[in-house]
C-alpha positions as CSV (number, residue, x, y, z in Angstrom):
1,M,-28.3,21.9,21.0
2,E,-25.2,23.3,22.7
3,A,-23.5,19.9,22.4
4,L,-24.2,19.7,18.7
5,L,-23.0,23.2,18.2
6,S,-19.8,22.4,20.2
7,L,-19.2,19.3,18.1
8,S,-19.7,21.3,14.9
9,N,-17.3,23.9,16.0
10,D,-14.7,21.3,17.0
11,L,-14.9,19.6,13.6
12,A,-14.5,23.0,11.8
13,S,-11.5,23.7,14.0
14,A,-10.0,20.3,13.0
15,V,-10.4,21.2,9.3
16,E,-8.8,24.6,9.9
17,R,-5.8,22.9,11.7
18,A,-5.2,20.4,8.9
19,A,-6.0,22.5,5.8
20,P,-2.7,24.5,5.5
21,A,-0.7,21.3,4.9
22,I,-2.9,20.3,2.0
23,V,-1.9,20.8,-1.6
24,A,-3.4,20.1,-5.0
25,V,-1.2,17.8,-7.1
26,H,-1.4,18.3,-10.9
27,A,-0.1,15.1,-12.4
28,R,-3.2,14.0,-14.4
29,R,-6.3,15.7,-16.0
30,L,-8.1,16.0,-12.7
31,P,-6.0,17.3,-9.8
32,S,-5.6,15.1,-6.8
33,T,-4.8,16.0,-3.2
34,G,-1.4,15.7,-1.4
35,I,-0.1,16.2,2.1
36,H,2.9,18.3,3.1
37,W,4.3,15.5,5.3
38,R,7.8,16.8,6.0
39,P,9.5,20.1,4.9
40,G,9.6,20.1,1.1
41,I,8.2,16.6,0.9
42,V,4.6,15.9,-0.3
43,V,2.9,12.5,-0.3
44,T,-0.1,11.6,-2.5
45,A,-1.8,8.5,-3.9
46,E,0.3,6.8,-6.5
47,H,-2.6,5.9,-8.8
48,T,-3.3,9.7,-9.3
49,V,0.2,10.4,-10.6
50,R,-0.1,9.7,-14.4
51,T,3.0,11.5,-15.5
52,E,6.5,11.8,-14.1
53,E,7.3,15.1,-15.7
54,D,5.9,18.6,-15.5
55,I,4.2,18.0,-12.1
56,T,3.1,21.0,-10.1
57,V,1.5,21.5,-6.8
58,T,-0.8,24.3,-5.6
59,T,-0.6,25.4,-2.0
60,S,-3.5,26.3,0.2
61,D,-2.8,30.0,-0.4
62,G,-2.9,29.5,-4.2
63,R,0.9,29.4,-5.1
64,S,1.9,27.1,-7.9
65,L,5.3,25.3,-7.4
66,A,7.2,22.8,-9.6
67,A,7.5,19.3,-8.1
68,R,9.8,16.4,-8.8
69,L,8.8,12.7,-8.4
70,A,11.1,11.2,-5.8
71,G,9.6,7.7,-6.0
72,R,6.4,5.7,-6.3
73,D,5.1,2.5,-4.9
74,P,2.0,0.9,-6.5
75,G,1.9,-1.7,-3.8
76,T,0.9,0.8,-1.1
77,D,-0.5,3.4,-3.5
78,L,2.0,6.0,-2.3
79,A,4.0,8.5,-4.3
80,V,6.5,11.1,-2.9
81,L,7.2,14.5,-4.4
82,R,10.1,16.9,-3.7
83,V,8.9,20.5,-3.8
84,E,11.5,23.3,-3.6
85,G,10.3,26.5,-2.0
86,L,7.3,24.9,-0.3
87,T,7.0,26.9,2.9
88,A,3.5,25.8,3.9
89,P,3.1,24.2,7.3
90,T,3.7,20.5,7.5
91,A,1.0,18.1,8.7
92,S,0.4,17.7,12.4
93,L,0.7,13.9,12.7
94,G,-1.4,11.9,15.1
95,D,-1.2,8.4,16.4
96,D,-2.9,6.0,14.0
97,A,-2.5,3.2,16.5
98,A,-5.0,5.0,18.8
99,L,-7.8,4.7,16.2
100,R,-10.9,2.8,17.3
101,V,-13.9,1.5,15.3
102,G,-16.5,4.2,15.5
103,H,-14.1,7.2,15.9
104,M,-15.2,10.2,13.9
105,V,-12.8,11.1,11.2
106,L,-12.6,13.6,8.3
107,A,-11.3,13.1,4.8
108,L,-9.9,16.3,3.4
109,G,-9.4,17.4,-0.2
110,Y,-7.8,20.5,-1.6
111,G,-9.9,23.6,-1.2
112,P,-10.4,22.6,1.5
113,R,-13.3,20.1,0.9
114,V,-14.4,17.8,3.6
115,S,-16.2,14.4,4.0
116,W,-17.2,13.3,7.5
117,G,-17.6,9.8,8.6
118,V,-16.3,7.1,11.0
119,I,-13.8,4.3,11.1
120,S,-15.9,1.4,10.1
121,A,-13.3,-1.4,10.6
122,L,-9.8,-2.0,11.7
123,G,-7.6,-5.0,11.1
124,P,-4.0,-6.3,11.4
125,R,-1.2,-5.9,8.9
126,W,-2.2,-6.9,5.4
127,R,-1.0,-7.0,1.8
128,S,-2.5,-5.3,-1.2
129,G,-3.2,-7.1,-4.4
130,R,0.1,-5.6,-5.7
131,G,2.1,-7.0,-2.8
132,G,2.4,-3.9,-0.7
133,E,2.7,-4.4,3.0
134,I,0.4,-2.1,5.0
135,D,0.8,-2.0,8.7
136,R,-2.9,-1.8,9.6
137,L,-6.2,-2.1,7.8
138,V,-8.2,1.2,8.2
139,R,-11.6,1.0,6.5
140,L,-13.7,4.2,6.2
141,D,-17.4,4.8,6.2
142,L,-17.4,8.1,4.3
143,V,-17.4,9.5,0.8
144,L,-14.1,10.1,-1.1
145,Y,-15.1,12.6,-3.7
146,P,-13.2,13.0,-7.0
147,G,-9.8,14.4,-6.2
148,F,-9.8,13.3,-2.5
149,S,-7.4,10.4,-3.0
150,G,-4.0,11.3,-1.6
151,G,-5.5,13.6,0.9
152,P,-5.3,13.3,4.7
153,L,-7.5,11.3,7.1
154,V,-7.9,13.6,10.0
155,D,-9.0,12.8,13.6
156,A,-11.4,15.0,15.6
157,T,-8.4,17.1,16.8
158,G,-7.2,17.9,13.3
159,R,-4.2,15.6,13.4
160,V,-3.4,13.5,10.3
161,V,-3.6,9.8,11.0
162,G,-3.4,8.4,7.4
163,L,-3.7,9.0,3.7
164,N,-7.0,8.3,1.9
165,T,-7.2,6.2,-1.2
166,S,-9.7,4.6,-3.5
167,G,-6.9,2.8,-5.4
168,L,-6.1,-0.2,-3.1
169,A,-9.5,-2.0,-3.2
170,H,-12.4,-1.8,-5.6
171,E,-15.3,0.2,-4.2
172,T,-13.7,0.2,-0.7
173,R,-12.6,3.4,1.0
174,L,-9.4,2.9,2.8
175,A,-6.7,4.9,4.5
176,V,-3.0,4.0,4.5
177,P,-2.0,4.5,8.2
178,G,0.6,7.2,9.0
179,I,3.1,4.6,10.1
180,T,3.1,3.0,6.7
181,V,3.2,6.4,4.9
182,S,6.4,7.4,6.8
183,R,8.0,4.0,6.3
184,V,7.4,3.8,2.6
185,M,8.3,7.5,2.2
186,D,11.7,6.9,3.7
187,E,12.4,4.1,1.3
188,L,11.2,6.0,-1.7
189,L,13.4,9.0,-0.7
190,R,16.4,6.7,-0.3
191,Q,16.1,4.7,-3.5
192,G,13.1,5.8,-5.5
193,H,11.2,2.5,-5.2
194,V,10.3,-0.2,-2.7
195,S,12.2,-3.4,-3.1
196,R,10.0,-6.6,-2.9
197,G,10.9,-10.2,-3.4
198,Y,9.9,-11.9,-6.7
199,L,9.8,-15.5,-7.8
200,G,8.4,-15.1,-11.3
201,L,5.5,-17.5,-10.7
202,G,1.8,-17.4,-11.4
203,M,0.0,-19.9,-9.1
204,Q,-3.5,-20.8,-7.9
205,P,-4.7,-23.0,-5.0
206,V,-5.4,-26.6,-5.7
207,R,-6.7,-29.3,-3.3
208,L,-4.4,-32.2,-2.7
209,P,-5.9,-35.8,-2.9
210,D,-5.9,-37.5,0.5
211,P,-4.0,-40.6,-0.8
212,L,-1.2,-38.4,-2.2
213,R,-1.0,-36.4,1.1
214,A,-0.7,-39.6,3.1
215,Q,1.8,-41.1,0.7
216,L,4.1,-38.1,0.8
217,G,3.5,-37.1,4.4
218,L,2.2,-33.6,3.6
219,P,0.8,-31.5,6.4
220,G,-1.9,-29.5,4.5
221,D,-4.7,-30.4,2.2
222,T,-4.0,-27.5,-0.2
223,G,-1.0,-26.4,-2.4
224,L,-0.4,-23.9,-5.2
225,I,-0.2,-25.2,-8.7
226,V,2.1,-23.3,-11.0
227,V,0.2,-22.0,-14.0
228,T,2.8,-19.5,-15.4
229,V,6.6,-19.3,-15.1
230,A,8.3,-16.0,-16.1
231,P,11.0,-16.6,-18.7
232,D,14.5,-16.3,-17.0
233,G,12.8,-15.4,-13.7
234,P,14.1,-16.7,-10.3
235,A,11.8,-19.8,-10.4
236,A,12.6,-20.6,-14.0
237,R,16.3,-20.5,-13.3
238,A,15.8,-22.8,-10.3
239,G,14.0,-25.4,-12.5
240,V,10.3,-24.8,-11.6
241,L,8.0,-26.2,-14.2
242,L,4.4,-25.7,-15.2
243,G,2.2,-28.1,-13.3
244,D,4.5,-28.3,-10.3
245,V,2.5,-27.9,-7.0
246,L,4.2,-25.8,-4.4
247,V,3.5,-27.1,-0.9
248,G,6.4,-25.6,1.1
249,L,8.7,-22.6,1.0
250,G,11.6,-21.6,3.3
251,G,10.9,-24.7,5.5
252,E,7.2,-23.7,6.1
253,P,4.0,-25.1,4.4
254,V,2.2,-22.9,2.0
255,S,-1.4,-23.2,1.0
256,D,-2.3,-19.8,-0.4
257,L,-0.6,-16.8,-2.0
258,D,-0.4,-14.9,1.3
259,D,1.8,-17.7,2.6
260,V,4.2,-17.1,-0.3
261,Q,4.1,-13.3,0.0
262,A,5.1,-13.6,3.6
263,H,8.5,-14.8,2.4
264,L,9.0,-12.0,-0.2
265,G,9.6,-8.9,1.9
266,A,12.2,-6.3,1.0
267,G,14.8,-8.0,3.2
268,R,14.5,-11.3,1.3
269,V,15.8,-10.1,-2.1
270,G,18.9,-12.2,-2.9
271,A,18.0,-14.8,-0.2
272,A,17.9,-18.5,-1.2
273,L,14.6,-20.3,-0.3
274,T,14.0,-24.0,-0.4
275,A,10.9,-24.8,-2.4
276,L,9.1,-28.1,-1.8
277,V,7.1,-29.1,-4.8
278,I,5.1,-32.1,-6.0
279,R,6.1,-33.2,-9.5
280,A,4.6,-36.2,-11.2
281,G,3.4,-37.5,-7.8
282,A,6.8,-37.3,-6.0
283,R,8.4,-34.7,-3.7
284,A,11.1,-32.5,-5.1
285,E,13.2,-29.7,-3.5
286,L,14.5,-26.7,-5.5
287,R,16.6,-23.8,-4.4
288,I,15.2,-20.4,-5.5
289,T,17.2,-17.2,-5.2
290,V,14.6,-14.5,-4.6
291,G,14.8,-11.7,-7.2
292,E,13.5,-8.1,-7.0
293,Q,10.0,-7.5,-8.3
294,P,10.1,-5.7,-11.6
295,R,8.9,-2.1,-11.4
296,R,5.8,-0.9,-13.3
297,R,6.5,1.6,-16.0
298,T,4.3,4.7,-16.1
């Protein structure tokens, strides 16, 4: 009994430590939660920011302050707000690299409101469906109640180790690790968006016939057939055609979309990549200059 009471008190203390850095973000009909990450800087979940004007935040002590959107990144589901006059404590940041499967964690919403659970799975660096690069997979076994997205994932000591979101995967509760939040926040504060490479292609995997592989000396048994080409996009300007099968990019074989995304990080915008395609049963090489991914309009 004493052990349970001690655990209960420790978790309550963790909430008390983290709660002052939590704000409510009013940028849609239902307020979401945000984290005072650095002085005057609030981060929240991008999918909860439905407007770019007349945004306000409410602090833990009930004050309402005007906020300005500094930048947003749908790829990592992060948005950054500048809030003048925000004097609330900033989040006490923990080490997300120290997380282990089975660790107890708390998801906090404005109020504060709390959901208790565990880290259910961890994984390596991954990319979201919108191309965002997230440094570590952090899957949660807990409930994210309405309005919890954008709030902190807190360890048992009350330190913030990530930002909770239901916007990166359907019916999957995830946290964006703190290292990703800080990295993306820096870029959004610098230029308002995250630069990502763009080819202007829609592709899907296709199996390569064994005789064709042998004839052309192809290393893999799968390529990516081009099903759409964006008008005047980088690939269109390089001469890529519908029906081409992409089997190599940048001197490396490609067999799925993740292989392509690996060549399209922020540092590759403006770089020239050699694309190896199969066209009408023959090999062809094209030079594609990587463009910048168009930004979504609100």
